[in-house]
C-alpha positions as CSV (number, residue, x, y, z in Angstrom):
1,M,0.0,0.0,0.0
2,N,2.8,2.4,-0.8
3,W,1.6,3.7,-4.1
4,I,2.5,7.3,-3.3
5,E,6.2,6.3,-2.8
6,T,6.1,4.3,-6.1
7,L,4.3,7.0,-8.0
8,F,6.0,10.2,-6.8
9,H,9.3,8.8,-5.5
10,I,8.8,10.4,-2.1
11,D,8.2,8.9,1.4
12,P,6.0,11.3,3.4
13,D,4.9,8.7,5.9
14,L,8.2,6.8,6.3
15,G,6.8,3.7,4.7
16,T,4.0,3.0,7.1
17,G,1.2,3.4,4.6
18,S,-0.8,5.7,6.8
19,L,-1.0,8.5,4.3
20,E,-2.4,6.2,1.6
21,T,-4.9,4.8,4.1
22,L,-6.1,8.4,4.9
23,I,-6.4,9.3,1.3
24,V,-8.4,6.2,0.4
25,G,-10.6,6.7,3.5
26,A,-11.3,10.3,2.6
27,V,-12.3,9.3,-0.9
28,V,-14.6,6.6,0.4
29,L,-16.3,9.0,2.8
30,V,-16.8,11.7,0.1
31,A,-18.3,9.1,-2.2
32,A,-20.6,7.8,0.5
33,G,-21.7,11.3,1.3
34,L,-22.5,12.0,-2.3
35,V,-24.5,8.9,-2.6
36,L,-26.5,9.6,0.6
37,S,-27.0,13.2,-0.4
38,R,-28.4,12.1,-3.8
39,A,-30.6,9.5,-2.2
40,T,-32.0,12.0,0.3
41,R,-32.6,14.6,-2.4
42,S,-34.5,12.1,-4.6
43,R,-36.7,11.1,-1.7
44,R,-37.7,14.7,-1.0
45,T,-38.7,15.4,-4.6
46,S,-40.8,12.3,-5.0
């Protein structure tokens, strides 16, 4: 899970993978928020 190190040739989290985990977690949370927001909006209009 060290794709940042492989892609950019930098090691911001000293190889622990915590930065990658935070990025993936943030993307998942944003996606879930968008899905829930759309579902709530469609319930209000129907």
